[in-house]
N, CA and C of each residue as an Amber inpcrd file, in Angstrom:
protein
   732
 -29.2130000  -2.2340000  27.9430000 -28.9000000  -0.8840000  27.4620000
 -27.4010000  -0.7140000  27.3250000 -26.9390000  -0.3300000  26.1240000
 -25.5210000  -0.0740000  25.9080000 -25.2120000   1.3810000  26.2350000
 -23.9090000   1.6800000  26.2620000 -23.4630000   3.0250000  26.6230000
 -24.0440000   4.0770000  25.6880000 -24.1690000   3.7210000  24.3860000
 -24.7190000   4.6440000  23.4050000 -26.0680000   4.1750000  22.8760000
 -26.7590000   3.3280000  23.6370000 -28.0180000   2.7740000  23.1730000
 -29.1230000   3.8050000  23.0630000 -30.2030000   3.4060000  22.3720000
 -31.3300000   4.3100000  22.1540000 -32.4400000   4.1040000  23.1730000
 -32.4250000   2.9930000  23.8930000 -33.4930000   2.7130000  24.8560000
 -33.0250000   2.9910000  26.2790000 -33.9910000   3.2570000  27.1520000
 -33.6700000   3.5590000  28.5420000 -34.6450000   2.8980000  29.5050000
 -35.4100000   1.9190000  29.0050000 -36.4470000   1.3210000  29.8380000
 -35.8970000   0.7200000  31.1240000 -34.7380000   0.0780000  31.0320000
 -34.1680000  -0.5760000  32.2130000 -33.3260000   0.3580000  33.0670000
 -33.0240000   1.5240000  32.5430000 -32.2070000   2.4840000  33.2870000
 -32.7940000   3.8850000  33.1230000 -34.0640000   4.0360000  33.4330000
 -34.7130000   5.3380000  33.3310000 -34.2780000   6.2360000  34.4780000
 -33.9870000   7.4950000  34.1390000 -33.5470000   8.4330000  35.1600000
 -34.7140000   8.8530000  36.0360000 -34.4620000   8.9060000  37.3480000
 -35.4600000   9.3700000  38.3000000 -34.8420000  10.4870000  39.1430000
 -35.5720000  11.5800000  39.2660000 -35.0720000  12.7020000  40.0500000
 -34.8310000  12.2840000  41.4940000 -33.6900000  12.7060000  42.0150000
 -33.2660000  12.4590000  43.3920000 -33.1190000  10.9690000  43.7090000
 -32.7820000  10.2250000  42.6620000 -32.3390000   8.8460000  42.8360000
 -30.8650000   8.8750000  43.2170000 -30.2810000   7.7240000  43.4200000
 -28.8510000   7.6520000  43.7530000 -28.0060000   8.2930000  42.6630000
 -28.3630000   8.0180000  41.4020000 -27.6040000   8.5830000  40.2840000
 -27.6930000  10.1070000  40.2710000 -28.8560000  10.6380000  40.6300000
 -29.0240000  12.0860000  40.6600000 -28.2200000  12.7000000  41.8030000
 -28.2930000  12.1110000  42.9810000 -27.5420000  12.6210000  44.1210000
 -26.0350000  12.5480000  43.8700000 -25.6090000  11.5200000  43.1470000
 -24.1890000  11.4020000  42.8040000 -23.7530000  12.5910000  41.9550000
 -24.5880000  12.9830000  40.9790000 -24.2650000  14.1160000  40.1180000
 -24.2620000  15.4230000  40.9020000 -25.2470000  15.5970000  41.7970000
 -25.2820000  16.8010000  42.6350000 -24.0370000  16.8490000  43.5200000
 -23.6590000  15.6990000  44.0610000 -22.4530000  15.6260000  44.8810000
 -21.2090000  15.9640000  44.0820000 -21.1630000  15.5320000  42.8230000
 -20.0180000  15.8470000  41.9630000 -19.9130000  17.3490000  41.7350000
 -21.0530000  18.0060000  41.5420000 -21.0600000  19.4690000  41.3860000
 -20.5260000  20.1450000  42.6420000 -21.0380000  19.7490000  43.7970000
 -20.5930000  20.3590000  45.0550000 -19.1110000  20.1190000  45.2780000
 -18.6440000  18.9210000  44.9590000 -17.2260000  18.5910000  45.1150000
 -16.3640000  19.4580000  44.2160000 -16.7960000  19.6450000  42.9840000
 -16.0420000  20.4810000  42.0490000 -15.9740000  21.9240000  42.5280000
 -17.0840000  22.4310000  43.0470000 -17.1100000  23.8150000  43.5340000
 -16.1800000  23.9820000  44.7390000 -16.2540000  23.0520000  45.6840000
 -15.4010000  23.1120000  46.8820000 -13.9420000  22.9810000  46.4900000
 -13.6370000  22.0560000  45.5930000 -12.2520000  21.8540000  45.1530000
 -11.7180000  23.1060000  44.4680000 -12.5370000  23.7000000  43.6020000
 -12.1140000  24.9240000  42.9180000 -11.8300000  26.0370000  43.9140000
 -12.6710000  26.1650000  44.9340000 -12.4700000  27.1880000  45.9530000
 -11.1720000  26.9410000  46.7280000 -10.9050000  25.6770000  47.0500000
  -9.7250000  25.3450000  47.8520000  -8.4230000  25.5600000  47.0860000
  -8.4350000  25.3240000  45.7760000  -7.1820000  25.4280000  45.0100000
  -7.1030000  26.7300000  44.2070000  -8.0100000  27.6590000  44.4720000
  -8.0260000  28.8930000  43.6940000  -6.7100000  29.6560000  43.8140000
  -6.1050000  29.6460000  45.0130000  -4.8350000  30.3420000  45.2060000
  -3.7310000  29.7170000  44.3760000  -3.6920000  28.3870000  44.3440000
  -2.6920000  27.6740000  43.5300000  -2.8880000  27.9900000  42.0540000
  -4.1400000  27.9800000  41.6090000  -4.4210000  28.2380000  40.1980000
  -4.0250000  29.6580000  39.8010000  -4.2310000  30.6210000  40.6940000
  -3.8510000  31.9950000  40.3940000  -2.3580000  32.1150000  40.1190000
  -1.5720000  31.2590000  40.7700000  -0.1120000  31.3040000  40.5950000
   0.3780000  30.4040000  39.4740000  -0.5130000  29.6160000  38.9110000
  -0.1260000  28.6460000  37.8940000   0.2140000  29.3280000  36.5710000
   1.1810000  28.7700000  35.8820000   1.5610000  29.2700000  34.5530000
   0.8810000  28.4620000  33.4520000  -0.0370000  27.5700000  33.8540000
  -0.6740000  26.6870000  32.8690000  -2.1690000  26.9570000  32.7170000
  -2.6160000  28.1380000  33.1300000  -4.0400000  28.4260000  33.0760000
  -4.5960000  28.3570000  31.6550000  -3.8580000  28.8730000  30.6990000
  -4.3530000  28.8670000  29.3220000  -4.5570000  27.4460000  28.8290000
  -3.6270000  26.5480000  29.1600000  -3.7510000  25.1530000  28.7360000
  -4.9670000  24.4910000  29.3990000  -5.1760000  24.8100000  30.6800000
  -6.3240000  24.2520000  31.3970000  -7.6250000  24.7260000  30.7630000
  -7.6870000  26.0140000  30.4460000  -8.8990000  26.5810000  29.8420000
  -9.1900000  25.9620000  28.4780000  -8.1470000  25.8000000  27.6730000
  -8.3280000  25.1980000  26.3490000  -8.7780000  23.7480000  26.4780000
  -8.2140000  23.0290000  27.4490000  -8.5810000  21.6240000  27.6480000
 -10.0560000  21.4840000  27.9970000 -10.5440000  22.3430000  28.8860000
 -11.9550000  22.2680000  29.2610000 -12.8550000  22.7510000  28.1220000
 -12.4020000  23.7370000  27.3650000 -13.1760000  24.1990000  26.2060000
 -13.3340000  23.0690000  25.1930000 -12.2390000  22.3690000  24.9160000
 -12.2850000  21.2580000  23.9660000 -13.1350000  20.1120000  24.4850000
 -13.0800000  19.8660000  25.8020000 -13.8840000  18.7740000  26.3730000
 -15.3690000  19.0880000  26.2650000 -15.7340000  20.3460000  26.5250000
 -17.1400000  20.7500000  26.4060000 -17.6240000  20.6340000  24.9670000
 -16.8490000  21.1750000  24.0360000 -17.2290000  21.1130000  22.6290000
 -17.3140000  19.6700000  22.1510000 -16.3640000  18.8450000  22.5670000
 -16.3490000  17.4350000  22.1520000 -17.5640000  16.6850000  22.6720000
 -17.9170000  16.9250000  23.9370000 -19.0920000  16.2610000  24.5030000
 -20.3560000  16.6590000  23.7550000 -20.4740000  17.9170000  23.3840000
 -21.6750000  18.3690000  22.6830000 -21.7160000  17.8240000  21.2640000
 -20.5750000  17.7600000  20.6110000 -20.5240000  17.1770000  19.2670000
 -20.8640000  15.6930000  19.3250000 -20.3110000  14.9790000  20.3100000
 -20.6300000  13.5570000  20.4870000 -22.1230000  13.3590000  20.7360000
 -22.7110000  14.2550000  21.5170000 -24.1450000  14.1620000  21.7980000
 -24.9560000  14.2760000  20.5110000 -24.5940000  15.2190000  19.6480000
 -25.3050000  15.3760000  18.3880000 -25.0740000  14.1930000  17.4540000
 -23.8700000  13.6430000  17.4520000 -23.6040000  12.4440000  16.6600000
 -24.4060000  11.2640000  17.1830000 -24.5560000  11.1820000  18.5010000
 -25.3730000  10.1190000  19.0960000 -26.8250000  10.2590000  18.6700000
 -27.3400000  11.4950000  18.6690000 -28.7160000  11.7130000  18.2210000
 -28.8920000  11.2740000  16.7670000 -27.9130000  11.5600000  15.9390000
 -27.9550000  11.1110000  14.5480000 -27.9270000   9.5860000  14.4930000
 -27.0690000   8.9840000  15.3000000 -26.9180000   7.5230000  15.3270000
 -28.2170000   6.8210000  15.6980000 -28.9470000   7.3590000  16.6540000
 -30.2010000   6.7240000  17.0760000 -31.3970000   7.2760000  16.3030000
 -31.0950000   8.0830000  15.2630000 -32.1270000   8.6540000  14.3900000
 -33.1110000   9.5360000  15.1670000 -32.5550000  10.3550000  16.0610000
 -33.3990000  11.2460000  16.8580000 -32.9650000  12.7020000  16.7320000
 -32.0820000  13.0070000  15.7740000 -31.6910000  14.4150000  15.5580000
 -32.7850000  15.0720000  14.7480000 -33.4560000  16.0460000  15.3370000
 -34.5680000  16.7160000  14.6680000 -34.4750000  18.2190000  14.8960000
 -34.9370000  18.9700000  13.9190000 -34.9280000  20.4210000  14.0400000
 -35.7950000  20.8930000  15.1990000 -36.7590000  20.0910000  15.5880000
 -37.6720000  20.4780000  16.6630000 -37.0150000  20.4850000  18.0290000
 -35.9070000  19.7360000  18.1930000 -35.3190000  19.6860000  19.5390000
 -33.7970000  19.5370000  19.5710000 -33.1290000  19.5220000  18.4350000
 -31.6880000  19.2480000  18.4290000 -30.8070000  20.4540000  18.1090000
 -31.3940000  21.5680000  17.7690000 -30.6000000  22.7790000  17.5290000
 -30.0700000  23.3120000  18.8660000 -28.9350000  23.9910000  18.8680000
 -28.3550000  24.5150000  20.1300000 -29.0630000  25.7880000  20.5950000
 -30.3650000  25.6530000  20.8650000 -31.1660000  26.8180000  21.2190000
 -31.7530000  26.7430000  22.6170000 -31.4400000  25.6780000  23.3500000
 -31.8220000  25.6540000  24.7570000 -30.9010000  26.6120000  25.5060000
 -31.3630000  27.1190000  26.6350000 -30.5630000  28.0770000  27.3890000
 -29.2100000  27.4880000  27.7710000 -29.2110000  26.2070000  28.1660000
 -27.9440000  25.5870000  28.5710000 -27.0530000  25.2830000  27.3670000
 -27.6570000  25.0080000  26.2010000 -26.8530000  24.8150000  24.9910000
 -26.1870000  26.1270000  24.5870000 -26.9440000  27.2120000  24.6850000
 -26.3760000  28.5360000  24.3960000 -25.2640000  28.8430000  25.4010000
 -25.5150000  28.5460000  26.6810000 -24.5040000  28.7630000  27.7200000
 -23.2590000  27.9320000  27.4560000 -23.4730000  26.6960000  26.9900000
 -22.3380000  25.8030000  26.7290000 -21.4090000  26.4000000  25.6710000
 -21.9770000  26.8220000  24.5510000 -21.1240000  27.3450000  23.4890000
 -20.5260000  28.7010000  23.8470000 -21.2560000  29.4860000  24.6250000
 -20.6740000  30.7420000  25.1140000 -19.5380000  30.4530000  26.0960000
 -19.6840000  29.3890000  26.8890000 -18.6180000  28.9980000  27.8170000
 -17.3800000  28.5540000  27.0500000 -17.5810000  27.8100000  25.9630000
 -16.4560000  27.4070000  25.1170000 -15.7270000  28.6390000  24.5940000
 -16.4860000  29.6120000  24.1100000 -15.8860000  30.8530000  23.6160000
 -15.1640000  31.5910000  24.7430000 -15.7830000  31.6330000  25.9110000
 -15.1710000  32.2980000  27.0670000 -13.8420000  31.6470000  27.4340000
 -13.8110000  30.3210000  27.4580000 -12.5850000  29.6060000  27.8280000
 -11.4770000  29.8270000  26.8030000 -11.8420000  29.9990000  25.5400000
 -10.8420000  30.2590000  24.4980000 -10.3780000  31.7180000  24.5010000
 -11.3140000  32.6520000  24.7280000 -10.9950000  34.0680000  24.5450000
 -10.8160000  34.8550000  25.8310000 -11.4210000  34.3550000  26.9400000
 -11.4250000  35.0700000  28.2200000 -12.0700000  36.4530000  28.0960000
 -13.0840000  36.5340000  27.2660000 -13.7750000  37.8040000  27.0280000
 -14.6390000  38.1820000  28.2220000 -14.4550000  39.3770000  28.7550000
 -15.2800000  39.8550000  29.8610000 -16.7260000  40.0460000  29.4110000
 -16.9200000  40.4120000  28.1520000 -18.2730000  40.5790000  27.6170000
 -19.0280000  39.2500000  27.6510000 -18.3810000  38.1850000  27.2320000
 -19.0030000  36.8530000  27.2560000 -19.2220000  36.4040000  28.6920000
 -18.2510000  36.6540000  29.5590000 -18.3880000  36.2920000  30.9770000
 -19.6190000  36.9400000  31.5880000 -19.8660000  38.2010000  31.2740000
 -21.0020000  38.9260000  31.8490000 -22.3180000  38.1940000  31.6120000
 -22.4540000  37.5790000  30.4250000 -23.6840000  36.8650000  30.0930000
 -23.6510000  35.4370000  30.6220000 -22.5210000  34.7520000  30.4170000
 -22.4110000  33.3480000  30.8370000 -22.5540000  33.2010000  32.3460000
 -22.0330000  34.1470000  33.1010000 -22.1120000  34.0450000  34.5590000
 -23.5560000  33.9120000  35.0150000 -24.4270000  34.7460000  34.4740000
 -25.8200000  34.7390000  34.9290000 -26.6280000  33.5890000  34.3210000
 -26.6340000  33.4770000  32.9930000 -27.4700000  32.4300000  32.3920000
 -26.8430000  31.0500000  32.5640000 -25.5010000  31.0050000  32.6750000
 -24.8320000  29.7210000  32.8610000 -25.1140000  29.1360000  34.2240000
 -24.8380000  29.9060000  35.2680000 -25.0740000  29.4120000  36.6270000
 -26.5680000  29.2280000  36.8690000 -27.3670000  30.2310000  36.5220000
 -28.8050000  30.1550000  36.7670000 -29.4720000  29.0130000  36.0290000
 -29.2020000  28.8930000  34.7360000 -29.8310000  27.8520000  33.9270000
 -29.3180000  26.4620000  34.2360000 -28.0030000  26.3080000  34.3390000
 -27.4220000  24.9850000  34.5790000 -27.7580000  24.4660000  35.9710000
 -27.8090000  25.3510000  36.9530000 -28.1650000  24.9260000  38.3100000
 -29.6020000  24.4170000  38.3560000 -30.5070000  25.1270000  37.6880000
 -31.8960000  24.6820000  37.6350000 -31.9970000  23.3410000  36.9060000
 -31.2080000  23.1750000  35.8420000 -31.2280000  21.9210000  35.0830000
 -30.7280000  20.7520000  35.9210000 -29.7000000  20.9820000  36.7240000
 -29.1660000  19.9080000  37.5600000 -30.1400000  19.5370000  38.6710000
 -30.8100000  20.5260000  39.2370000 -31.7420000  20.2470000  40.3360000
 -33.0470000  19.6290000  39.8410000 -33.4910000  20.0130000  38.6480000
 -34.7340000  19.4490000  38.0820000 -34.4600000  19.0390000  36.6350000
 -33.7550000  17.9360000  36.4340000 -33.3070000  17.5550000  35.0860000
 -34.4450000  17.0800000  34.1840000 -34.3940000  17.5050000  32.9450000
 -35.2580000  16.9600000  31.8920000 -34.4250000  15.8760000  31.2100000
 -34.3870000  14.7110000  31.8140000 -33.4570000  13.6550000  31.4230000
 -34.1540000  12.3030000  31.5280000 -33.8980000  11.4290000  30.5620000
 -34.5240000  10.1050000  30.5520000 -33.5190000   8.9860000  30.7970000
 -32.2730000   9.1930000  30.3860000 -31.2570000   8.1570000  30.4990000
 -30.4720000   8.3150000  31.7910000 -30.3390000   7.2450000  32.5360000
 -29.6290000   7.3060000  33.8010000 -28.2400000   6.6810000  33.6750000
 -27.5170000   6.6460000  34.7550000 -26.2000000   6.0030000  34.8300000
 -26.3470000   4.5330000  34.4470000 -25.4380000   3.9700000  33.6020000
 -24.1850000   4.5460000  33.0890000 -24.2660000   4.9510000  31.6220000
 -25.3850000   5.4720000  31.1600000 -25.5320000   5.8320000  29.7510000
 -24.7450000   7.0970000  29.4220000 -24.3100000   7.1950000  28.1590000
 -23.5680000   8.3710000  27.6880000 -24.3280000   9.6670000  27.9480000
 -25.6400000   9.6440000  27.6950000 -26.4430000  10.8610000  27.8490000
 -26.4210000  11.3570000  29.2860000 -26.3900000  10.4560000  30.2520000
 -26.2960000  10.8380000  31.6640000 -24.9990000  11.6100000  31.9060000
 -23.8950000  11.0720000  31.4110000 -22.6020000  11.7320000  31.6150000
 -22.5460000  13.0530000  30.8530000 -23.0850000  13.0630000  29.6350000
 -23.0870000  14.2980000  28.8540000 -23.8700000  15.3920000  29.5730000
 -25.0590000  15.0490000  30.0250000 -25.9390000  16.0350000  30.6540000
 -25.2770000  16.6620000  31.8760000 -24.8170000  15.8320000  32.7900000
 -24.2930000  16.3820000  34.0390000 -22.8880000  16.9630000  33.8770000
 -22.0480000  16.3570000  33.0330000 -20.7090000  16.9160000  32.8370000
 -20.7910000  18.3260000  32.2700000 -21.5940000  18.5020000  31.2110000
 -21.6580000  19.8130000  30.5690000 -22.2370000  20.8680000  31.5060000
 -23.2780000  20.5200000  32.2470000 -23.8780000  21.5010000  33.1600000
 -22.9390000  21.8370000  34.3220000 -22.2370000  20.8490000  34.8230000
 -21.2840000  21.0970000  35.9200000 -20.1460000  22.0060000  35.4430000
 -19.6320000  21.7580000  34.2420000 -18.5140000  22.5620000  33.7330000
 -18.9700000  23.9830000  33.4030000 -20.2000000  24.1550000  32.9460000
 -20.7190000  25.5120000  32.7160000 -20.6920000  26.3080000  34.0200000
 -21.1780000  25.6990000  35.0960000 -21.2170000  26.3840000  36.3940000
 -19.8130000  26.6470000  36.9150000 -18.9710000  25.6250000  36.9210000
 -17.6290000  25.7800000  37.5020000 -16.7370000  26.6910000  36.6510000
 -16.9910000  26.7670000  35.3570000 -16.2170000  27.6940000  34.5110000
 -16.5070000  29.1420000  34.9030000 -17.7900000  29.4380000  35.1520000
 -18.1450000  30.7970000  35.5890000 -17.5060000  31.1150000  36.9360000
 -17.5230000  30.1450000  37.8480000 -16.9070000  30.3490000  39.1620000
 -15.3880000  30.4570000  39.0470000 -14.8150000  29.6950000  38.1110000
 -13.3710000  29.7610000  37.8850000 -12.9600000  31.1690000  37.4490000
 -13.6970000  31.7530000  36.5040000 -13.3460000  33.0970000  36.0450000
 -13.5860000  34.1380000  37.1380000 -14.4790000  33.8230000  38.0630000
 -14.7430000  34.7360000  39.1780000 -13.6700000  34.6220000  40.2480000
 -13.3570000  33.4020000  40.6600000 -12.4350000  33.1820000  41.7810000
 -10.9720000  33.1790000  41.3810000 -10.6670000  32.7720000  40.1650000
  -9.2680000  32.6390000  39.7390000  -8.8530000  33.7960000  38.8330000
  -9.6420000  34.0630000  37.8180000  -9.3110000  35.1480000  36.8980000
  -9.6590000  36.5230000  37.4670000 -10.5150000  36.5540000  38.4750000
 -10.8270000  37.8170000  39.1180000 -11.9250000  38.6200000  38.4510000
 -12.6270000  38.0370000  37.4830000 -13.7630000  38.7270000  36.8640000
 -14.9000000  38.7920000  37.8880000 -15.7160000  39.8240000  37.7900000
 -16.8360000  39.9590000  38.7250000 -18.0920000  40.4230000  37.9900000
 -19.2490000  39.8940000  38.3710000 -20.5020000  40.3640000  37.7720000
 -20.8260000  41.7650000  38.2650000 -21.4480000  42.5480000  37.4290000
 -21.8820000  43.8970000  37.7930000 -23.3840000  44.0200000  37.5390000
 -23.9880000  45.0540000  38.1100000 -25.4120000  45.2610000  37.8610000
 -25.6430000  45.6110000  36.3940000 -24.6770000  46.2870000  35.7880000
 -24.7890000  46.5920000  34.3540000 -24.7860000  45.3060000  33.5380000
 -23.9620000  44.3440000  33.9470000 -23.9310000  43.0520000  33.2640000
 -25.2500000  42.3110000  33.4470000 -25.8560000  42.4480000  34.6240000
 -27.1640000  41.8480000  34.8780000 -28.1980000  42.4060000  33.8960000
 -28.2210000  43.7290000  33.7570000 -29.1590000  44.3620000  32.8330000
 -28.8750000  43.9400000  31.3920000 -27.5960000  43.8070000  31.0690000
 -27.2000000  43.3860000  29.7310000 -27.6910000  41.9580000  29.4470000
 -27.6270000  41.1050000  30.4570000 -28.0730000  39.7190000  30.2990000
 -29.5820000  39.6450000  30.1070000 -30.3270000  40.4500000  30.8740000
 -31.7810000  40.4940000  30.7020000 -32.1350000  40.9780000  29.2980000
 -31.4130000  41.9660000  28.8010000 -31.6380000  42.4680000  27.4440000
 -31.3290000  41.3830000  26.4170000 -30.2270000  40.6680000  26.6220000
 -29.8340000  39.5700000  25.7310000 -30.9320000  38.5210000  25.6480000
 -31.4860000  38.1350000  26.7970000 -32.5330000  37.1150000  26.8320000
 -33.7980000  37.6000000  26.1330000 -34.1500000  38.8720000  26.3210000
 -35.3750000  39.3870000  25.7150000 -35.2330000  39.6000000  24.2070000
 -34.0190000  39.8320000  23.7500000 -33.7780000  39.8870000  22.3070000
 -33.8580000  38.4750000  21.7240000 -33.3590000  37.5070000  22.4960000
 -33.3590000  36.1130000  22.0640000 -34.7630000  35.5120000  22.0350000
 -35.6220000  35.9710000  22.9460000 -36.9410000  35.3780000  23.1590000
 -37.7990000  35.2770000  21.8930000 -38.0270000  36.3560000  21.1690000
 -38.8830000  36.2350000  19.9770000 -38.2860000  35.3360000  18.9000000
 -36.9780000  35.3270000  18.7840000 -36.3210000  34.4560000  17.8150000
 -36.5730000  32.9860000  18.1560000 -36.4140000  32.6260000  19.4400000
 -36.6370000  31.2410000  19.8630000 -38.1050000  30.8670000  19.6820000
 -39.0010000  31.7740000  20.0040000 -40.4310000  31.4990000  19.8400000
 -40.7750000  31.2740000  18.3680000 -40.1400000  32.0230000  17.4780000
 -40.3690000  31.8330000  16.0470000 -39.8660000  30.4580000  15.6000000
 -38.6780000  30.0660000  16.0660000 -38.1270000  28.7530000  15.7240000
 -39.0350000  27.6480000  16.2480000 -39.5460000  27.8180000  17.4710000
 -40.4810000  26.8360000  18.0240000 -41.7160000  26.7100000  17.1360000
 -42.2400000  27.8490000  16.7030000 -43.4290000  27.8360000  15.8440000
 -43.1150000  27.1870000  14.4950000 -41.9420000  27.4870000  13.9510000
 -41.5580000  26.9950000  12.6300000 -41.3690000  25.4820000  12.6230000
 -40.7230000  24.9480000  13.6750000 -40.4010000  23.5160000  13.7080000
 -41.2190000  22.7410000  14.7370000 -42.2350000  23.4110000  15.3230000
 -43.0730000  22.7810000  16.3510000 -42.2150000  22.2290000  17.5030000
 -41.2730000  23.0630000  17.9370000 -40.3670000  22.6790000  19.0100000
 -40.7740000  23.2930000  20.3380000 -39.9140000  23.0950000  21.3250000
 -40.1700000  23.6430000  22.6650000 -38.8660000  24.1370000  23.2860000
 -38.0460000  24.7910000  22.4800000 -36.7860000  25.3130000  22.9830000
 -37.0440000  26.3110000  24.1100000 -36.2410000  26.1630000  25.1620000
 -36.3320000  27.0150000  26.3520000 -37.7050000  26.9180000  27.0190000
 -38.4480000  25.8510000  26.7120000 -39.7750000  25.5930000  27.2920000
 -40.7260000  26.7770000  27.0590000 -40.6080000  27.3990000  25.8830000
 -41.4480000  28.5550000  25.5760000 -42.7680000  28.1620000  24.9160000
 -42.9190000  26.8780000  24.5720000 -44.1700000  26.3940000  23.9940000
 -45.0300000  25.6520000  25.0080000 -44.3760000  24.9860000  25.9370000
 -45.0720000  24.2250000  26.9760000 -44.0700000  23.8840000  28.0590000
 -44.5700000  23.4640000  29.2190000 -43.7010000  23.0740000  30.3190000
 -43.0830000  21.7070000  30.0360000 -41.9290000  21.3970000  30.6650000
 -41.3290000  20.0720000  30.4940000 -42.2400000  18.9870000  31.0430000
 -42.0630000  17.7720000  30.5130000 -42.9060000  16.6580000  30.9290000
 -42.7170000  16.2790000  32.3800000 -41.4690000  16.3320000  32.8640000
 -41.1970000  16.0460000  34.2700000 -41.4680000  17.3040000  35.1040000
 -41.5810000  17.1260000  36.3910000 -41.7650000  18.2640000  37.2760000
 -40.5750000  19.1970000  37.2230000 -40.8540000  20.4840000  37.2790000
 -39.7730000  21.4680000  37.2680000 -40.2370000  22.7040000  38.0210000
 -39.3330000  23.6570000  38.1660000 -39.6730000  24.9000000  38.8450000
 -40.7510000  25.6810000  38.0950000 -40.9160000  25.3910000  36.8050000
 -41.9380000  26.0800000  36.0190000 -43.3450000  25.7660000  36.5120000
 -43.4980000  24.6340000  37.1910000 -44.8180000  24.2600000  37.7100000
 -45.3290000  25.2610000  38.7410000 -44.4180000  26.0270000  39.3310000
 -44.8030000  26.9920000  40.3550000 -45.1570000  28.3570000  39.7710000
 -45.0150000  28.4990000  38.4530000 -45.1440000  29.8290000  37.8370000
 -46.4350000  30.0290000  37.0600000 -47.3960000  29.1620000  37.2310000
 -48.6810000  29.3460000  36.5720000 -48.7710000  28.6220000  35.2480000
 -49.9400000  28.6880000  34.6000000 -50.1620000  27.9930000  33.3330000
 -49.5170000  28.7270000  32.1600000 -49.4720000  28.0560000  31.0140000
 -49.0230000  28.6810000  29.7690000 -50.0800000  29.7000000  29.3290000
 -49.7210000  30.8730000  28.8180000 -48.3510000  31.3730000  28.6120000
 -47.8540000  32.2580000  29.7410000 -48.6280000  32.3150000  30.8450000
 -48.2940000  33.2580000  31.9140000 -46.9690000  32.9440000  32.5960000
 -46.5760000  31.6460000  32.5900000 -45.3140000  31.3110000  33.2580000
 -44.1180000  31.9290000  32.5340000 -44.2970000  32.2560000  31.2530000
 -43.2060000  32.9030000  30.5120000 -42.9570000  34.3030000  31.0710000
 -44.0530000  35.0130000  31.3760000 -43.9140000  36.3370000  31.9950000
 -43.3400000  36.2160000  33.3980000 -43.7800000  35.1870000  34.1270000
 -43.2620000  34.9720000  35.4820000 -41.7660000  34.7000000  35.4590000
 -41.3000000  34.0470000  34.3970000 -39.8780000  33.7290000  34.2770000
 -39.0170000  34.9760000  34.2440000 -39.5550000  36.0570000  33.7040000
 -38.8060000  37.3160000  33.6730000 -38.4560000  37.7620000  35.0900000
 -39.4720000  37.7230000  35.9630000 -39.2390000  38.1110000  37.3540000
 -38.3260000  37.1560000  38.0770000 -38.5160000  35.8600000  37.8290000
 -37.6680000  34.8550000  38.4770000 -36.2220000  35.0120000  38.0220000
 -36.0300000  35.2190000  36.7160000 -34.6760000  35.3840000  36.1830000
 -33.9950000  36.6050000  36.7970000 -34.7210000  37.7130000  36.8400000
 -34.1420000  38.9290000  37.4210000 -33.7880000  38.7080000  38.8900000
 -34.6750000  38.0480000  39.6440000 -34.4170000  37.8000000  41.0630000
 -33.1920000  36.9040000  41.2420000 -33.1300000  35.8170000  40.4610000
 -31.9940000  34.8970000  40.5710000 -30.7000000  35.5840000  40.1840000
 -30.7240000  36.3600000  39.0950000 -29.5160000  37.0790000  38.6700000
 -29.0940000  38.1020000  39.7200000 -30.0780000  38.7520000  40.3600000
 -29.7640000  39.7370000  41.3970000 -29.1010000  39.0680000  42.5930000
 -29.5760000  37.8700000  42.9530000 -28.9600000  37.1220000  44.0570000
 -27.5250000  36.7700000  43.7150000 -27.2950000  36.3100000  42.4970000
 -25.9370000  35.9710000  42.0660000 -25.0450000  37.2030000  42.0670000
 -25.5790000  38.3350000  41.6080000 -24.8000000  39.5780000  41.6100000
 -24.4370000  39.9910000  43.0340000 -25.3750000  39.9180000  43.9540000
 -25.1120000  40.2910000  45.3510000 -24.0630000  39.3790000  45.9640000
 -24.1430000  38.0870000  45.6670000 -23.2100000  37.1220000  46.2560000
 -21.7930000  37.2650000  45.7150000 -21.6650000  37.6190000  44.4330000
 -20.3520000  37.5650000  43.7900000 -19.8340000  38.9150000  43.3080000
 -20.5280000  39.9940000  43.5940000 -20.0870000  41.3020000  43.1060000
 -18.7460000  41.6920000  43.7350000 -18.1100000  42.6490000  43.1210000
 -16.8010000  43.1150000  43.5960000 -16.9290000  43.7990000  44.9510000
 -16.1340000  43.3360000  45.9120000 -16.1520000  43.9530000  47.2390000
 -14.8150000  44.6010000  47.5920000 -13.8140000  44.3160000  46.8030000
 -12.4970000  44.9020000  47.0570000 -11.8080000  45.1330000  45.7270000
 -10.6710000  45.7380000  45.7800000  -9.9250000  46.0360000  44.5550000
  -9.1020000  44.8360000  44.1320000  -9.7610000  43.6860000  43.9950000
  -9.0610000  42.4770000  43.5770000  -8.5910000  42.6360000  42.1400000
  -7.3960000  42.1800000  41.8760000  -6.7930000  42.3530000  40.5640000
  -7.2820000  41.2810000  39.6060000  -7.7270000  41.6940000  38.4210000
  -8.1410000  40.7550000  37.3970000  -6.9050000  40.2640000  36.6530000
  -6.7800000  38.9450000  36.4890000  -5.6770000  38.3730000  35.7410000
  -6.0110000  38.4550000  34.2750000  -5.3330000  39.3260000  33.5560000
  -5.5930000  39.5070000  32.1470000  -4.9820000  38.3800000  31.3330000
  -5.5000000  38.1280000  30.0990000  -4.9620000  37.0590000  29.2730000
  -3.4720000  37.1360000  29.0530000  -2.9430000  38.3450000  28.8700000
  -1.5150000  38.4640000  28.6080000  -0.6380000  38.1670000  29.8250000
  -1.2770000  38.0220000  30.9880000  -0.5000000  37.7610000  32.1920000
  -0.3300000  36.2750000  32.4590000  -0.9970000  35.4240000  31.7030000
  -0.8950000  33.9730000  31.9230000  -0.4400000  33.2810000  30.6410000
């Protein structure tokens, strides 16, 4: 298997294998490191450059992924459009890193952390280390999560209950559109047509289509937990774009 090869028989990804634990460890390390250096970053005059660098890295990885799909003749309308929750989070994160929009942060914080964390813990992934797809999958999901935490801990943005409600509304507006695309191209974006082939948290939510309704409650509960953990508790000053 080459770095950009199309086969994975000799290096098939297995959940909670060494390669998986390494990726989980990388996420935890990034979160701890970000927390430890948050004070330094707040004082840094290079925040804009850092944000642009990570935005470009995320966009580049996603573009490379799509070029790889074309290269192996696997780019299809049924599964290659940026309509998965984490793909949507990725491009919203890119926009957030470029613009520092509080409106975008409100949505990315909830769907980015919630969706990417679930993806890392129960990956729908076939290619393992050291394949490009392995690095693409975990790098993009880790940066989605840490970008939201960066804007929370360094930029001083905070999730609100209003933002939680706004995110639920965003998802429910998105839902019929994604279901239509799935029907049109016989796809399974956001797992709205069927559950993933590998085990996932969806297995605990009942059969199709009832697990889709269950997801509403799970999403609200997870978003509420994130809001409680990270909501504003003091008059912390938000670092505005013009200040960096």
